[in-house]
C-alpha positions in Angstrom: -9.1 -15.3 9.4 -7.3 -12.7 7.1 -8.8 -9.0 7.5 -8.5 -7.2 4.3 -8.8 -3.6 4.3 -8.0 -0.6 1.7 -4.8 1.1 1.9 -6.7 4.2 2.6 -8.5 2.9 5.5 -5.1 2.6 7.3 -4.2 5.5 10.1 -0.8 7.2 10.3 1.4 4.6 12.1 0.0 1.6 11.2 1.9 -1.4 9.7 0.3 -3.7 7.2 1.1 -6.4 4.8 0.1 -6.1 1.0 -2.4 -8.7 0.1 -3.1 -7.7 -3.6 -2.9 -4.9 -6.1 -5.2 -4.4 -8.7 -4.7 -1.9 -11.4 -3.1 -1.7 -15.0 -0.1 -3.8 -15.6 1.9 -0.8 -16.3 1.0 0.7 -12.6 1.5 -2.7 -10.9 4.8 -3.3 -12.4 6.1 0.3 -11.6 4.8 -0.1 -7.9 6.5 -3.7 -7.8 9.9 -2.2 -9.1 9.7 0.2 -6.0 9.1 -2.7 -3.6 5.4 -2.3 -3.1 4.2 -5.8 -4.1 2.0 -8.8 -2.7 3.7 -9.9 0.5 5.6 -6.5 1.4 5.4 -4.9 4.7 4.7 -1.4 4.9 3.9 1.6 7.5 1.8 4.4 6.6 3.4 7.6 7.5 0.9 10.2 6.6 -2.7 9.6 5.5 -4.8 11.3 2.7 -4.2 11.6 -0.9 -1.2 11.8 -1.5 -0.1 9.4 1.3 3.4 8.5 2.4 4.4 4.8 2.9 7.5 3.1 4.2 8.4 -0.1 2.3 11.7 -1.4 3.5 14.1 1.5 3.2 12.1 3.3 0.8 9.5 5.9 1.0 6.7 6.2 -1.5 4.2 8.9 -2.1 1.0 7.5 -3.9 -2.0 9.6 -4.9 -5.4 7.7 -4.6 -6.9 6.8 -7.9 -10.0 4.7 -9.0 -8.0 2.6 -11.1 -5.6 1.4 -8.5 -6.8 -0.4 -5.5 -4.3 -1.9 -2.8 -5.8 -4.4 -0.1 -3.6 -4.8 2.9 -4.0 -7.0 6.1 -3.2 -4.6 9.1 -0.7 -5.9 11.7 -2.3 -6.1 15.3 
């Protein structure tokens, strides 16, 4: 069974796999270009807004918006 949670529900140090991104096409394309797309594995380095993620060798700083929703499956 897949447990989907919002990215902002993760705690610092948690690892997860991206299940889906919902937002504007432009925003989704920009994140995909930086490696944040469905199936990507990430680690949350810092909670909050903005949060800091590690995706492969890239660190991303994301600010929470109502228009963008990222669902992930936490790794156990």
